[in-house]
N, C-alpha and C positions, 0 to 999 in steps of 0.2 A: 463653406469654411474649409480650410486646408490646414493640415498639421504636419509637423516634421518631428521625428523621434531620432535622437542621437544616443548611441551607446558607446561609452568609453571604457576600455579595459585597463587594468593596472594603474588606476588613478592613485597618486600619492596625496596624502593629506586631504581627504574629502571635506573635512570641516573648514579648512582654509579655502578650498575651492568653492564651497557653498557660500561662504561669507562674501567672497570677492564677486561671485556671480550675482548674488542678491543686491549687493551695494554698488556695483559698477556696470555690469552688463544689463541687468533688468531695467534700470532707468533709461538706458539707451534704446532698448527694445520698445519701451513704452512710447517713444517718439516716432517709431516707424509707422507708416500708414497701414491701417488694417490690423494692427496688433490687438489680439483678444486676450490671450493668456500665455503664461509660461509656468512650467512645473519642473523642478529638479527632482531626480529620482535616484534612490539608492536601491539597486536591484539585489535580490536575495543572494546572488552569487558574488556580491561585492563590487560589481561593475557600477559605474556612475552613468546617469543619463539625464536627458532633458526632453521635454515635450513643449513645442512651441505651436501656438494656434493663431492663425491669421484669417482675415476675411476672404482673400482671393489667392489664387495660385501666384499671380504676379507679386502680391504682397510678401508671400512667404519666400518666393525665389529671391526677391530683393534682399530681404533680411538675411537669408542664408548666405548669399554672396557677400554681403557687407560685413558679416560677422564670422566668416569661415576661419579666419586666422586669429580670432580673439583668444582662444585657449592657449595657443602656442606663444602668442605675444605677451599675454598677461599672466600666465601661469606656466611658464616653460618647463619647470621641473616637475610639474604635477600631471602632465598629459604626455606620457611617453609614446602613445600610439594615436593615429588618426581615428576619428570615430566611425562607427558604422552608422549610416544614415538611411532612413527610410522616410518617405513622405507620401501623402495622398490626400484625397478629398474626403471630408467627413460626410458620410451619407445620412446620419442622423445622430442626435445626441440626447441624453437623458440625464437628469440630475435628481438627487434625493430631495427630501423636504428641507434638510439642513445641509450646509456645506461642511465637509470634513476639514478639520484643521490638522496641520502637521504636528507630529509629536514633539 
């Protein structure tokens, strides 16, 4: 498995951003080969982020390339800065007995 973490600073209207991502971007991501999961994150410092998980490096590289302009095209007033991006291979994963639900 491979994951990519994006962190956006100074995001305007996080609720609007979350709604649009959930209803427009995530359905597209589900159609990408190797898609496993996607998480939207509100960091403690107010930054906004995402975690995308895919089966292979090729899968995640393809998804990142095809969606790199999505924030600026679909929410231009909400993303004043390009994201910080880190990605890598998942060495192992663990999950609890129950899956946490967002607040």
